[in-house]
All heavy atoms as a GROMACS GRO file, in nm:
protein
  553
    1MET      N    1   0.787  -4.358  -4.903
    1MET     CA    2   0.760  -4.397  -4.766
    1MET      C    3   0.609  -4.403  -4.746
    1MET      O    4   0.536  -4.319  -4.795
    1MET     CB    5   0.817  -4.297  -4.669
    1MET     CG    6   0.968  -4.287  -4.670
    1MET     SD    7   1.020  -4.208  -4.520
    1MET     CE    8   1.104  -4.337  -4.442
    2THR      N    9   0.571  -4.493  -4.666
    2THR     CA   10   0.429  -4.507  -4.637
    2THR      C   11   0.394  -4.427  -4.513
    2THR      O   12   0.480  -4.389  -4.435
    2THR     CB   13   0.394  -4.657  -4.614
    2THR    OG1   14   0.463  -4.700  -4.498
    2THR    CG2   15   0.430  -4.739  -4.735
    3ARG      N   16   0.268  -4.408  -4.500
    3ARG     CA   17   0.220  -4.330  -4.385
    3ARG      C   18   0.244  -4.403  -4.253
    3ARG      O   19   0.272  -4.341  -4.152
    3ARG     CB   20   0.072  -4.303  -4.405
    3ARG     CG   21   0.014  -4.212  -4.303
    3ARG     CD   22  -0.126  -4.179  -4.337
    3ARG     NE   23  -0.144  -4.037  -4.306
    3ARG     CZ   24  -0.248  -3.970  -4.333
    3ARG    NH1   25  -0.347  -4.026  -4.399
    3ARG    NH2   26  -0.258  -3.845  -4.299
    4ALA      N   27   0.235  -4.533  -4.253
    4ALA     CA   28   0.256  -4.612  -4.131
    4ALA      C   29   0.400  -4.602  -4.084
    4ALA      O   30   0.428  -4.606  -3.964
    4ALA     CB   31   0.217  -4.757  -4.155
    5SER      N   32   0.495  -4.589  -4.174
    5SER     CA   33   0.636  -4.581  -4.132
    5SER      C   34   0.671  -4.444  -4.075
    5SER      O   35   0.772  -4.429  -4.007
    5SER     CB   36   0.727  -4.614  -4.250
    5SER     OG   37   0.713  -4.516  -4.351
    6LEU      N   38   0.590  -4.341  -4.101
    6LEU     CA   39   0.617  -4.208  -4.049
    6LEU      C   40   0.557  -4.185  -3.910
    6LEU      O   41   0.590  -4.088  -3.843
    6LEU     CB   42   0.560  -4.102  -4.144
    6LEU     CG   43   0.628  -4.093  -4.280
    6LEU    CD1   44   0.556  -3.991  -4.365
    6LEU    CD2   45   0.774  -4.056  -4.264
    7ARG      N   46   0.470  -4.273  -3.865
    7ARG     CA   47   0.407  -4.258  -3.734
    7ARG      C   48   0.506  -4.288  -3.622
    7ARG      O   49   0.594  -4.371  -3.636
    7ARG     CB   50   0.290  -4.354  -3.720
    7ARG     CG   51   0.163  -4.297  -3.774
    7ARG     CD   52   0.047  -4.377  -3.727
    7ARG     NE   53  -0.021  -4.428  -3.847
    7ARG     CZ   54  -0.090  -4.537  -3.852
    7ARG    NH1   55  -0.101  -4.615  -3.747
    7ARG    NH2   56  -0.149  -4.573  -3.964
    8ALA      N   57   0.488  -4.220  -3.510
    8ALA     CA   58   0.572  -4.246  -3.393
    8ALA      C   59   0.528  -4.376  -3.328
    8ALA      O   60   0.411  -4.414  -3.336
    8ALA     CB   61   0.558  -4.131  -3.294
    9PRO      N   62   0.621  -4.446  -3.266
    9PRO     CA   63   0.584  -4.568  -3.195
    9PRO      C   64   0.487  -4.537  -3.081
    9PRO      O   65   0.479  -4.423  -3.034
    9PRO     CB   66   0.718  -4.619  -3.139
    9PRO     CG   67   0.823  -4.540  -3.204
    9PRO     CD   68   0.761  -4.420  -3.262
   10ARG      N   69   0.418  -4.640  -3.034
   10ARG     CA   70   0.315  -4.619  -2.932
   10ARG      C   71   0.373  -4.562  -2.802
   10ARG      O   72   0.318  -4.473  -2.743
   10ARG     CB   73   0.246  -4.752  -2.900
   10ARG     CG   74   0.152  -4.795  -3.005
   10ARG     CD   75   0.083  -4.919  -2.960
   10ARG     NE   76  -0.008  -4.962  -3.062
   10ARG     CZ   77  -0.120  -5.024  -3.038
   10ARG    NH1   78  -0.151  -5.055  -2.914
   10ARG    NH2   79  -0.198  -5.059  -3.135
   11GLY      N   80   0.483  -4.613  -2.755
   11GLY     CA   81   0.542  -4.564  -2.630
   11GLY      C   82   0.589  -4.421  -2.641
   11GLY      O   83   0.581  -4.344  -2.546
   12ALA      N   84   0.640  -4.382  -2.755
   12ALA     CA   85   0.689  -4.246  -2.773
   12ALA      C   86   0.575  -4.146  -2.773
   12ALA      O   87   0.590  -4.033  -2.728
   12ALA     CB   88   0.768  -4.235  -2.903
   13ARG      N   89   0.461  -4.186  -2.820
   13ARG     CA   90   0.347  -4.097  -2.824
   13ARG      C   91   0.297  -4.067  -2.683
   13ARG      O   92   0.258  -3.956  -2.651
   13ARG     CB   93   0.235  -4.158  -2.907
   13ARG     CG   94   0.129  -4.057  -2.942
   13ARG     CD   95   0.018  -4.111  -3.028
   13ARG     NE   96   0.070  -4.190  -3.139
   13ARG     CZ   97   0.002  -4.283  -3.203
   13ARG    NH1   98  -0.122  -4.309  -3.165
   13ARG    NH2   99   0.052  -4.351  -3.302
   14ARG      N  100   0.300  -4.166  -2.595
   14ARG     CA  101   0.254  -4.146  -2.458
   14ARG      C  102   0.352  -4.061  -2.377
   14ARG      O  103   0.313  -3.994  -2.285
   14ARG     CB  104   0.235  -4.280  -2.388
   14ARG     CG  105   0.104  -4.345  -2.425
   14ARG     CD  106   0.080  -4.465  -2.339
   14ARG     NE  107   0.074  -4.580  -2.430
   14ARG     CZ  108   0.110  -4.701  -2.400
   14ARG    NH1  109   0.157  -4.727  -2.281
   14ARG    NH2  110   0.100  -4.798  -2.487
   15GLU      N  111   0.480  -4.067  -2.407
   15GLU     CA  112   0.581  -3.995  -2.331
   15GLU      C  113   0.620  -3.862  -2.394
   15GLU      O  114   0.718  -3.801  -2.354
   15GLU     CB  115   0.705  -4.084  -2.315
   15GLU     CG  116   0.678  -4.211  -2.237
   15GLU     CD  117   0.799  -4.301  -2.233
   15GLU    OE1  118   0.903  -4.263  -2.289
   15GLU    OE2  119   0.789  -4.409  -2.175
   16ALA      N  120   0.545  -3.816  -2.490
   16ALA     CA  121   0.582  -3.694  -2.563
   16ALA      C  122   0.583  -3.571  -2.474
   16ALA      O  123   0.666  -3.484  -2.489
   16ALA     CB  124   0.487  -3.673  -2.680
   17GLY      N  125   0.495  -3.559  -2.376
   17GLY     CA  126   0.490  -3.441  -2.290
   17GLY      C  127   0.563  -3.456  -2.159
   17GLY      O  128   0.560  -3.365  -2.077
   18GLN      N  129   0.629  -3.568  -2.138
   18GLN     CA  130   0.694  -3.592  -2.009
   18GLN      C  131   0.806  -3.490  -1.982
   18GLN      O  132   0.817  -3.437  -1.872
   18GLN     CB  133   0.751  -3.733  -2.004
   18GLN     CG  134   0.822  -3.763  -1.872
   18GLN     CD  135   0.875  -3.905  -1.868
   18GLN    OE1  136   0.851  -3.983  -1.958
   18GLN    NE2  137   0.947  -3.935  -1.762
   19SER      N  138   0.887  -3.460  -2.079
   19SER     CA  139   0.996  -3.367  -2.057
   19SER      C  140   0.944  -3.226  -2.029
   19SER      O  141   1.002  -3.152  -1.950
   19SER     CB  142   1.091  -3.365  -2.175
   19SER     OG  143   1.024  -3.326  -2.292
   20THR      N  144   0.833  -3.190  -2.091
   20THR     CA  145   0.774  -3.059  -2.066
   20THR      C  146   0.723  -3.048  -1.923
   20THR      O  147   0.744  -2.947  -1.856
   20THR     CB  148   0.658  -3.032  -2.163
   20THR    OG1  149   0.707  -3.046  -2.296
   20THR    CG2  150   0.600  -2.894  -2.145
   21VAL      N  151   0.660  -3.153  -1.875
   21VAL     CA  152   0.610  -3.155  -1.737
   21VAL      C  153   0.726  -3.152  -1.639
   21VAL      O  154   0.723  -3.079  -1.539
   21VAL     CB  155   0.520  -3.278  -1.713
   21VAL    CG1  156   0.484  -3.292  -1.566
   21VAL    CG2  157   0.395  -3.269  -1.798
   22GLU      N  158   0.831  -3.229  -1.665
   22GLU     CA  159   0.947  -3.229  -1.576
   22GLU      C  160   1.013  -3.091  -1.574
   22GLU      O  161   1.052  -3.042  -1.468
   22GLU     CB  162   1.048  -3.333  -1.622
   22GLU     CG  163   1.003  -3.475  -1.596
   22GLU     CD  164   1.098  -3.577  -1.654
   22GLU    OE1  165   1.198  -3.537  -1.718
   22GLU    OE2  166   1.074  -3.697  -1.634
   23TYR      N  167   1.025  -3.027  -1.688
   23TYR     CA  168   1.083  -2.893  -1.695
   23TYR      C  169   0.998  -2.794  -1.616
   23TYR      O  170   1.052  -2.710  -1.543
   23TYR     CB  171   1.093  -2.848  -1.842
   23TYR     CG  172   1.153  -2.712  -1.858
   23TYR    CD1  173   1.289  -2.691  -1.843
   23TYR    CD2  174   1.073  -2.603  -1.888
   23TYR    CE1  175   1.344  -2.564  -1.858
   23TYR    CE2  176   1.126  -2.476  -1.903
   23TYR     CZ  177   1.262  -2.458  -1.888
   23TYR     OH  178   1.314  -2.333  -1.902
   24ALA      N  179   0.868  -2.804  -1.627
   24ALA     CA  180   0.779  -2.714  -1.553
   24ALA      C  181   0.793  -2.734  -1.403
   24ALA      O  182   0.798  -2.638  -1.326
   24ALA     CB  183   0.635  -2.735  -1.597
   25LEU      N  184   0.801  -2.859  -1.358
   25LEU     CA  185   0.814  -2.886  -1.215
   25LEU      C  186   0.947  -2.836  -1.160
   25LEU      O  187   0.952  -2.776  -1.052
   25LEU     CB  188   0.800  -3.036  -1.189
   25LEU     CG  189   0.661  -3.095  -1.208
   25LEU    CD1  190   0.663  -3.246  -1.191
   25LEU    CD2  191   0.564  -3.032  -1.110
   26VAL      N  192   1.054  -2.858  -1.233
   26VAL     CA  193   1.185  -2.811  -1.188
   26VAL      C  194   1.189  -2.658  -1.187
   26VAL      O  195   1.244  -2.597  -1.094
   26VAL     CB  196   1.297  -2.870  -1.277
   26VAL    CG1  197   1.429  -2.803  -1.250
   26VAL    CG2  198   1.307  -3.019  -1.254
   27THR      N  199   1.128  -2.595  -1.286
   27THR     CA  200   1.126  -2.449  -1.290
   27THR      C  201   1.047  -2.391  -1.173
   27THR      O  202   1.091  -2.295  -1.109
   27THR     CB  203   1.065  -2.401  -1.423
   27THR    OG1  204   1.142  -2.455  -1.531
   27THR    CG2  205   1.063  -2.250  -1.433
   28VAL      N  206   0.934  -2.449  -1.141
   28VAL     CA  207   0.854  -2.403  -1.028
   28VAL      C  208   0.930  -2.422  -0.897
   28VAL      O  209   0.931  -2.333  -0.811
   28VAL     CB  210   0.717  -2.475  -1.025
   28VAL    CG1  211   0.645  -2.451  -0.893
   28VAL    CG2  212   0.631  -2.430  -1.141
   29ALA      N  213   0.996  -2.536  -0.880
   29ALA     CA  214   1.073  -2.559  -0.758
   29ALA      C  215   1.188  -2.460  -0.746
   29ALA      O  216   1.215  -2.406  -0.638
   29ALA     CB  217   1.126  -2.702  -0.757
   30PHE      N  218   1.257  -2.434  -0.855
   30PHE     CA  219   1.369  -2.340  -0.853
   30PHE      C  220   1.322  -2.199  -0.822
   30PHE      O  221   1.383  -2.128  -0.740
   30PHE     CB  222   1.443  -2.344  -0.988
   30PHE     CG  223   1.563  -2.256  -0.993
   30PHE    CD1  224   1.677  -2.289  -0.922
   30PHE    CD2  225   1.562  -2.141  -1.069
   30PHE    CE1  226   1.789  -2.207  -0.926
   30PHE    CE2  227   1.673  -2.058  -1.073
   30PHE     CZ  228   1.787  -2.093  -1.002
   31LEU      N  229   1.214  -2.156  -0.885
   31LEU     CA  230   1.161  -2.022  -0.858
   31LEU      C  231   1.111  -2.009  -0.714
   31LEU      O  232   1.124  -1.903  -0.653
   31LEU     CB  233   1.051  -1.987  -0.957
   31LEU     CG  234   1.098  -1.961  -1.100
   31LEU    CD1  235   0.979  -1.937  -1.192
   31LEU    CD2  236   1.194  -1.843  -1.106
   32SER      N  237   1.054  -2.116  -0.659
   32SER     CA  238   1.011  -2.115  -0.519
   32SER      C  239   1.129  -2.096  -0.426
   32SER      O  240   1.120  -2.022  -0.327
   32SER     CB  241   0.937  -2.244  -0.484
   32SER     OG  242   0.823  -2.258  -0.563
   33MET      N  243   1.240  -2.162  -0.455
   33MET     CA  244   1.360  -2.145  -0.374
   33MET      C  245   1.412  -2.002  -0.383
   33MET      O  246   1.452  -1.943  -0.282
   33MET     CB  247   1.469  -2.243  -0.416
   33MET     CG  248   1.443  -2.384  -0.374
   33MET     SD  249   1.570  -2.506  -0.413
   33MET     CE  250   1.698  -2.420  -0.493
   34ILE      N  251   1.412  -1.945  -0.502
   34ILE     CA  252   1.460  -1.808  -0.520
   34ILE      C  253   1.372  -1.710  -0.443
   34ILE      O  254   1.423  -1.620  -0.374
   34ILE     CB  255   1.463  -1.771  -0.671
   34ILE    CG1  256   1.564  -1.858  -0.744
   34ILE    CG2  257   1.494  -1.624  -0.691
   34ILE    CD1  258   1.707  -1.840  -0.699
   35VAL      N  259   1.241  -1.726  -0.449
   35VAL     CA  260   1.149  -1.637  -0.378
   35VAL      C  261   1.167  -1.652  -0.227
   35VAL      O  262   1.169  -1.553  -0.152
   35VAL     CB  263   1.004  -1.663  -0.421
   35VAL    CG1  264   0.906  -1.593  -0.330
   35VAL    CG2  265   0.983  -1.620  -0.564
   36GLY      N  266   1.184  -1.775  -0.179
   36GLY     CA  267   1.206  -1.798  -0.037
   36GLY      C  268   1.336  -1.737   0.012
   36GLY      O  269   1.340  -1.676   0.120
   37LEU      N  270   1.441  -1.751  -0.065
   37LEU     CA  271   1.569  -1.691  -0.028
   37LEU      C  272   1.563  -1.539  -0.031
   37LEU      O  273   1.623  -1.472   0.053
   37LEU     CB  274   1.681  -1.742  -0.119
   37LEU     CG  275   1.724  -1.887  -0.095
   37LEU    CD1  276   1.823  -1.932  -0.202
   37LEU    CD2  277   1.782  -1.904   0.043
   38ALA      N  278   1.489  -1.483  -0.125
   38ALA     CA  279   1.474  -1.338  -0.130
   38ALA      C  280   1.397  -1.287  -0.008
   38ALA      O  281   1.432  -1.183   0.050
   38ALA     CB  282   1.402  -1.297  -0.259
   39ALA      N  283   1.294  -1.360   0.034
   39ALA     CA  284   1.219  -1.320   0.153
   39ALA      C  285   1.307  -1.328   0.277
   39ALA      O  286   1.303  -1.240   0.364
   39ALA     CB  287   1.096  -1.408   0.169
   40LEU      N  288   1.387  -1.433   0.287
   40LEU     CA  289   1.480  -1.446   0.400
   40LEU      C  290   1.583  -1.334   0.399
   40LEU      O  291   1.616  -1.277   0.504
   40LEU     CB  292   1.549  -1.583   0.395
   40LEU     CG  293   1.644  -1.614   0.509
   40LEU    CD1  294   1.568  -1.619   0.641
   40LEU    CD2  295   1.713  -1.746   0.483
   41TRP      N  296   1.633  -1.300   0.282
   41TRP     CA  297   1.730  -1.190   0.269
   41TRP      C  298   1.670  -1.058   0.317
   41TRP      O  299   1.735  -0.982   0.388
   41TRP     CB  300   1.775  -1.180   0.123
   41TRP     CG  301   1.877  -1.074   0.101
   41TRP    CD1  302   1.855  -0.940   0.079
   41TRP    CD2  303   2.018  -1.091   0.100
   41TRP    NE1  304   1.973  -0.875   0.064
   41TRP    CE2  305   2.075  -0.964   0.076
   41TRP    CE3  306   2.101  -1.202   0.116
   41TRP    CZ2  307   2.212  -0.946   0.068
   41TRP    CZ3  308   2.237  -1.182   0.108
   41TRP    CH2  309   2.291  -1.056   0.084
   42ARG      N  310   1.545  -1.032   0.278
   42ARG     CA  311   1.481  -0.907   0.320
   42ARG      C  312   1.459  -0.904   0.470
   42ARG      O  313   1.472  -0.800   0.534
   42ARG     CB  314   1.348  -0.889   0.248
   42ARG     CG  315   1.370  -0.855   0.100
   42ARG     CD  316   1.245  -0.810   0.037
   42ARG     NE  317   1.201  -0.687   0.103
   42ARG     CZ  318   1.106  -0.610   0.059
   42ARG    NH1  319   1.044  -0.642  -0.051
   42ARG    NH2  320   1.071  -0.502   0.123
   43MET      N  321   1.425  -1.018   0.530
   43MET     CA  322   1.407  -1.023   0.675
   43MET      C  323   1.539  -0.998   0.746
   43MET      O  324   1.545  -0.928   0.847
   43MET     CB  325   1.349  -1.158   0.717
   43MET     CG  326   1.202  -1.173   0.690
   43MET     SD  327   1.138  -1.331   0.746
   43MET     CE  328   1.168  -1.323   0.921
   44LEU      N  329   1.646  -1.058   0.696
   44LEU     CA  330   1.777  -1.037   0.758
   44LEU      C  331   1.825  -0.895   0.738
   44LEU      O  332   1.888  -0.837   0.827
   44LEU     CB  333   1.878  -1.137   0.701
   44LEU     CG  334   1.858  -1.283   0.741
   44LEU    CD1  335   1.955  -1.372   0.665
   44LEU    CD2  336   1.873  -1.301   0.890
   45ASP      N  337   1.797  -0.837   0.624
   45ASP     CA  338   1.839  -0.701   0.595
   45ASP      C  339   1.766  -0.600   0.684
   45ASP      O  340   1.825  -0.501   0.725
   45ASP     CB  341   1.815  -0.670   0.447
   45ASP     CG  342   1.878  -0.540   0.404
   45ASP    OD1  343   1.991  -0.512   0.448
   45ASP    OD2  344   1.815  -0.467   0.326
   46ALA      N  345   1.642  -0.626   0.713
   46ALA     CA  346   1.563  -0.536   0.796
   46ALA      C  347   1.581  -0.565   0.945
   46ALA      O  348   1.521  -0.498   1.028
   46ALA     CB  349   1.415  -0.546   0.759
   47ALA      N  350   1.660  -0.664   0.980
   47ALA     CA  351   1.685  -0.705   1.118
   47ALA      C  352   1.556  -0.747   1.189
   47ALA      O  353   1.542  -0.730   1.309
   47ALA     CB  354   1.758  -0.597   1.195
   48ALA      N  355   1.462  -0.798   1.113
   48ALA     CA  356   1.334  -0.840   1.171
   48ALA      C  357   1.353  -0.962   1.262
   48ALA      O  358   1.284  -0.973   1.364
   48ALA     CB  359   1.234  -0.872   1.061
   49LEU      N  360   1.445  -1.050   1.228
   49LEU     CA  361   1.467  -1.168   1.312
   49LEU      C  362   1.527  -1.129   1.447
   49LEU      O  363   1.490  -1.184   1.551
   49LEU     CB  364   1.557  -1.267   1.240
   49LEU     CG  365   1.498  -1.332   1.116
   49LEU    CD1  366   1.600  -1.422   1.049
   49LEU    CD2  367   1.375  -1.411   1.151
   50VAL      N  368   1.618  -1.032   1.446
   50VAL     CA  369   1.679  -0.988   1.571
   50VAL      C  370   1.576  -0.918   1.658
   50VAL      O  371   1.569  -0.942   1.779
   50VAL     CB  372   1.799  -0.894   1.541
   50VAL    CG1  373   1.855  -0.835   1.668
   50VAL    CG2  374   1.905  -0.970   1.465
   51GLU      N  375   1.494  -0.832   1.597
   51GLU     CA  376   1.390  -0.764   1.674
   51GLU      C  377   1.289  -0.863   1.731
   51GLU      O  378   1.246  -0.850   1.846
   51GLU     CB  379   1.318  -0.663   1.586
   51GLU     CG  380   1.403  -0.544   1.549
   51GLU     CD  381   1.333  -0.450   1.453
   51GLU    OE1  382   1.210  -0.464   1.436
   51GLU    OE2  383   1.401  -0.363   1.397
   52HIS      N  384   1.254  -0.964   1.655
   52HIS     CA  385   1.161  -1.065   1.704
   52HIS      C  386   1.222  -1.144   1.818
   52HIS      O  387   1.155  -1.175   1.917
   52HIS     CB  388   1.121  -1.159   1.590
   52HIS     CG  389   1.024  -1.264   1.630
   52HIS    ND1  390   0.895  -1.236   1.665
   52HIS    CD2  391   1.039  -1.398   1.643
   52HIS    CE1  392   0.833  -1.348   1.697
   52HIS    NE2  393   0.919  -1.448   1.685
   53ALA      N  394   1.350  -1.179   1.807
   53ALA     CA  395   1.417  -1.254   1.914
   53ALA      C  396   1.427  -1.170   2.041
   53ALA      O  397   1.407  -1.222   2.152
   53ALA     CB  398   1.556  -1.296   1.867
   54LEU      N  399   1.456  -1.041   2.028
   54LEU     CA  400   1.463  -0.955   2.145
   54LEU      C  401   1.326  -0.938   2.210
   54LEU      O  402   1.314  -0.933   2.332
   54LEU     CB  403   1.521  -0.819   2.108
   54LEU     CG  404   1.671  -0.815   2.083
   54LEU    CD1  405   1.712  -0.676   2.036
   54LEU    CD2  406   1.747  -0.855   2.207
   55ALA      N  407   1.223  -0.924   2.128
   55ALA     CA  408   1.089  -0.904   2.183
   55ALA      C  409   1.037  -1.029   2.253
   55ALA      O  410   0.963  -1.019   2.351
   55ALA     CB  411   0.993  -0.862   2.072
   56SER      N  412   1.076  -1.146   2.208
   56SER     CA  413   1.025  -1.268   2.268
   56SER      C  414   1.118  -1.326   2.374
   56SER      O  415   1.087  -1.429   2.433
   56SER     CB  416   0.999  -1.372   2.159
   56SER     OG  417   1.121  -1.407   2.098
   57ALA      N  418   1.231  -1.261   2.400
   57ALA     CA  419   1.322  -1.308   2.504
   57ALA      C  420   1.257  -1.287   2.641
   57ALA      O  421   1.185  -1.191   2.664
   57ALA     CB  422   1.455  -1.234   2.495
   58SER      N  423   1.286  -1.376   2.733
   58SER     CA  424   1.223  -1.366   2.864
   58SER      C  425   1.281  -1.250   2.946
   58SER      O  426   1.214  -1.196   3.032
   58SER     CB  427   1.240  -1.497   2.939
   58SER     OG  428   1.377  -1.523   2.961
   59HIS      N  429   1.406  -1.214   2.921
   59HIS     CA  430   1.468  -1.103   2.994
   59HIS      C  431   1.519  -1.000   2.896
   59HIS      O  432   1.638  -0.989   2.869
   59HIS     CB  433   1.584  -1.155   3.079
   59HIS     CG  434   1.541  -1.254   3.180
   59HIS    ND1  435   1.469  -1.222   3.290
   59HIS    CD2  436   1.559  -1.389   3.187
   59HIS    CE1  437   1.445  -1.329   3.362
   59HIS    NE2  438   1.498  -1.432   3.300
   60HIS      N  439   1.427  -0.924   2.843
   60HIS     CA  440   1.462  -0.817   2.750
   60HIS      C  441   1.534  -0.709   2.829
   60HIS      O  442   1.483  -0.656   2.927
   60HIS     CB  443   1.337  -0.764   2.682
   60HIS     CG  444   1.364  -0.666   2.573
   60HIS    ND1  445   1.454  -0.689   2.473
   60HIS    CD2  446   1.314  -0.543   2.550
   60HIS    CE1  447   1.457  -0.584   2.392
   60HIS    NE2  448   1.373  -0.494   2.438
   61VAL      N  449   1.654  -0.674   2.790
   61VAL     CA  450   1.741  -0.588   2.870
   61VAL      C  451   1.680  -0.451   2.895
   61VAL      O  452   1.681  -0.402   3.008
   61VAL     CB  453   1.879  -0.576   2.800
   61VAL    CG1  454   1.969  -0.482   2.876
   61VAL    CG2  455   1.942  -0.712   2.786
   62GLN      N  456   1.625  -0.388   2.793
   62GLN     CA  457   1.576  -0.252   2.810
   62GLN      C  458   1.445  -0.246   2.888
   62GLN      O  459   1.422  -0.153   2.965
   62GLN     CB  460   1.558  -0.186   2.674
   62GLN     CG  461   1.689  -0.166   2.602
   62GLN     CD  462   1.668  -0.114   2.460
   62GLN    OE1  463   1.555  -0.113   2.411
   62GLN    NE2  464   1.775  -0.074   2.395
   63ALA      N  465   1.359  -0.342   2.870
   63ALA     CA  466   1.227  -0.335   2.932
   63ALA      C  467   1.223  -0.392   3.072
   63ALA      O  468   1.143  -0.349   3.155
   63ALA     CB  469   1.125  -0.406   2.844
   64SER      N  470   1.305  -0.489   3.103
   64SER     CA  471   1.291  -0.555   3.233
   64SER      C  472   1.426  -0.573   3.302
   64SER      O  473   1.454  -0.680   3.356
   64SER     CB  474   1.223  -0.689   3.215
   64SER     OG  475   1.306  -0.773   3.136
   65ALA      N  476   1.509  -0.472   3.301
   65ALA     CA  477   1.639  -0.483   3.370
   65ALA      C  478   1.621  -0.505   3.519
   65ALA      O  479   1.690  -0.591   3.576
   65ALA     CB  480   1.723  -0.359   3.341
   66PRO      N  481   1.531  -0.435   3.589
   66PRO     CA  482   1.514  -0.464   3.733
   66PRO      C  483   1.464  -0.606   3.758
   66PRO      O  484   1.505  -0.672   3.852
   66PRO     CB  485   1.411  -0.362   3.779
   66PRO     CG  486   1.418  -0.252   3.678
   66PRO     CD  487   1.455  -0.319   3.550
   67GLY      N  488   1.375  -0.654   3.671
   67GLY     CA  489   1.326  -0.791   3.687
   67GLY      C  490   1.436  -0.893   3.662
   67GLY      O  491   1.441  -0.998   3.727
   68GLY      N  492   1.526  -0.863   3.570
   68GLY     CA  493   1.640  -0.952   3.544
   68GLY      C  494   1.734  -0.958   3.661
   68GLY      O  495   1.783  -1.066   3.699
   69VAL      N  496   1.759  -0.845   3.724
   69VAL     CA  497   1.846  -0.842   3.842
   69VAL      C  498   1.780  -0.919   3.955
   69VAL      O  499   1.846  -0.996   4.029
   69VAL     CB  500   1.875  -0.695   3.883
   69VAL    CG1  501   1.950  -0.689   4.015
   69VAL    CG2  502   1.956  -0.626   3.773
   70ALA      N  503   1.651  -0.902   3.975
   70ALA     CA  504   1.580  -0.974   4.080
   70ALA      C  505   1.586  -1.124   4.054
   70ALA      O  506   1.602  -1.204   4.148
   70ALA     CB  507   1.435  -0.926   4.087
   71ASP      N  508   1.573  -1.165   3.928
   71ASP     CA  509   1.580  -1.307   3.896
   71ASP      C  510   1.717  -1.363   3.930
   71ASP      O  511   1.730  -1.477   3.976
   71ASP     CB  512   1.549  -1.332   3.749
   71ASP     CG  513   1.400  -1.325   3.720
   71ASP    OD1  514   1.321  -1.329   3.814
   71ASP    OD2  515   1.365  -1.316   3.600
   72VAL      N  516   1.822  -1.288   3.902
   72VAL     CA  517   1.958  -1.335   3.930
   72VAL      C  518   1.977  -1.356   4.080
   72VAL      O  519   2.029  -1.458   4.124
   72VAL     CB  520   2.063  -1.236   3.873
   72VAL    CG1  521   2.202  -1.268   3.925
   72VAL    CG2  522   2.059  -1.239   3.722
   73PHE      N  523   1.932  -1.260   4.159
   73PHE     CA  524   1.954  -1.270   4.303
   73PHE      C  525   1.858  -1.370   4.369
   73PHE      O  526   1.892  -1.428   4.472
   73PHE     CB  527   1.943  -1.134   4.368
   73PHE     CG  528   2.061  -1.046   4.340
   73PHE    CD1  529   2.045  -0.925   4.275
   73PHE    CD2  530   2.189  -1.085   4.379
   73PHE    CE1  531   2.154  -0.845   4.247
   73PHE    CE2  532   2.299  -1.005   4.352
   73PHE     CZ  533   2.282  -0.885   4.285
   74LEU      N  534   1.741  -1.388   4.315
   74LEU     CA  535   1.646  -1.482   4.374
   74LEU      C  536   1.664  -1.626   4.328
   74LEU      O  537   1.604  -1.717   4.382
   74LEU     CB  538   1.502  -1.437   4.342
   74LEU     CG  539   1.459  -1.305   4.407
   74LEU    CD1  540   1.321  -1.265   4.358
   74LEU    CD2  541   1.461  -1.317   4.559
   75TYR      N  542   1.752  -1.646   4.230
   75TYR     CA  543   1.774  -1.781   4.181
   75TYR      C  544   1.860  -1.853   4.280
   75TYR      O  545   1.861  -1.957   4.316
   75TYR     CB  546   1.841  -1.778   4.041
   75TYR     CG  547   1.859  -1.915   3.981
   75TYR    CD1  548   1.750  -1.990   3.944
   75TYR    CD2  549   1.986  -1.967   3.963
   75TYR    CE1  550   1.768  -2.115   3.888
   75TYR    CE2  551   2.003  -2.092   3.907
   75TYR     CZ  552   1.894  -2.165   3.870
   75TYR     OH  553   1.911  -2.290   3.816
   0.00000   0.00000   0.00000
């Protein structure tokens, strides 16, 4: 066999790293989803979303019960 017959074709040489780049991109995207879901899980487990919703509600039951009653009657 000659040396010229053992060489890769021109197009194959340019696309040699394409699968590696695609694998790296998919791996990064998958790991990002896993990290995001883990962060969401920890927030739900700690009830941080519920506490945030209660704190930002306009009529928080424990802190402004008289104000809530006044709003009902004055509406």
